[in-house]
Phi, psi and omega in degrees: 000129184296126179296320181301314181294317181294323178294318178298321178296318179298315179301319182295315180296319178296321181294324183262009187305312182297319180294321182289316177296319177299322178296314179300313181294322181293317177295320179299323184285341181232069183295140180227146184274172185308133179066008178234024186273053187294314181293316182297312180298319181295321180300317181288310183299319179297319182298309184287332176296320177296336182263017171100000178282147172272117188252133171242122183257154179064036183289156175057026178075013180249117187303325186255019172258152177206163168234144176229119191238141176217133177097171183226012182294156184290336181271108183268117180254119182256135171246122184266124179252117172262150181205013176275155182244180181257147177297132173086323185240010172064224187274061179276008171239001172073030181293341173297323177291319178300312182299313184289322180291321177295321176297317179297318178297320179297317180294322178295318181287335175305319185290342181240009186300315182295315180295328180275345184069045181236161166250128179264128179229114172270122183248117176280114188245101181285168163058054173279321183297325177200128177123337174066050181305317182293325178298315179295318179295321178297313181295332184263014168093002185294332181260010189303320184258009183283132180269328178206149182223149182213155165199159179231131185252133175291150182197179175284332185238158182262120177226160181243331180233064184302145171249169182205175176256145170289151183214148166222152178239132185238133173254124176252133179237137179243142176235123177241226178216129181286152174196167177290126187291340179253316186283326184211054181296333182292344178270356181265156172239113196271107180288336176291323176298324180299318178294321179299315178300316180298318180295320177296317180298317178298317180299320181288325182288342182302328180300334189249012178288153176289158176308135178074002171280137181220151175222130173213143184206170177225152172277122181264340172208120184247007183133179185246328180200148183299332183268012174241123173302122185300125180269325181226133176220164179206158177210153176241131180238138170260132178245128180233152179203168184298326180207175186294324179296315177296323179297321179298318178294319179296317181301320179299319181291319183288325175298325175295324177296319177297319180296324180299321178300320180290315182296317184293332187249348183085011177278163164263160180214158178222140178240128181237133172281120187283312184237164173299154176294133173266122177281163176288151177293140173225075187297144177292127187296315183293315180297322178297322177293320178294320177296320179302315179299318182293313185289329176289326175299333179273005174091010178265157185235088181290160173300153176291159177305325179294318178293322180301324183293343179268355183256145171236143184246044181071225182219151181206147176286353172294340175303320179296324178293316182295337180271350179258334184201163179300122185200159177223157181219067179291168171243148180238133187283138170236159179282105183229012180061229179269002184289151176233171179309146176071024170243148180302326180294326177290323176301317179297321181293339181279002171229065184221173178299323178296319178296321178298317177297322180297321178305310186287319179294317180295320179300312183290321179297319177294319178298316179295326177297318178295320177299315180300316181292319184288335183259358175264113187303317182293316182290321177301314179297319179298312182295319179294320180295318178298317181294320180294316180297323182290331184272354179286127181299141180253355180091353180275184178247146180285000000 
């Protein structure tokens, strides 16, 4: 890896440190939900536009998605910026850190883009928590010419080749018939009972699930008043599995549980897939190794590859990106005590001195990973060949 390029990247991250930390803190202070991250997306896009990037907003028909591009080199390096928050607890997954670190990596690589022969592309990817923003961007061509993609997620532990579970989310709705719960209950068809039967069925089937299959859900509408037999109810369930094939088998079983609720009560029911399916992560081995070297150079101590294989990091739409092109999704440790993702305490930790350090370290580690790939003749050729093969029309329809 060229010392000159890595030194220039370090200088750039140091030069922009205050701006990057300020960006992370600002996004954290104004959390926005999936597909509504207007302020967050604008903060990032405005910053890099001022620094010479060509910005396209509202790409792929998504109002809060954007691309910011610098350079004309054949090797297109993508940095994925997430910035959606969670309902009620804000940035309890630390997407403010992801957004700022990817922005920092893009700014660092801007300074060496010409020398490396790369194009730097910062991609604003909305709706990771729910909605599958990256899946939609992938399907709509935003990643078509990308040779490699990266992002870094805050966590309790440091990893370089994170794994994850595949996931799908299903909304089940039941329709029965309303009636007075005391005067004429026999004339009602109870949609709340249908959900209860379905929940019992799901609970019983758990004993027989395959390893790493999981089901969890909430009732989103359980009726309108205690003295009215509920006519309409609904619930949302998340289904997770080790891979997409296992997820398909799990979905078939859970749909049968939903059907049981309808059959047992006489209701009708409908099942809707809320978001695109998130595939499991399949990190690029070489890029993960290059990132490991970079993050260790910065004084961090990631888990060993053997330890990493025993960890799962929930689910992410970055899994779909890793299965389409060489990409990585490492995690960077922050000081969060006993807190884990999706807890208020973790949200607080994502606006701390430790989180600020994570922004800068992750930015530099990603920049150095790109430098390593661009200056290694074999890897550069591999990445370019993969990108070229992927962009060749196959005659199918998107």
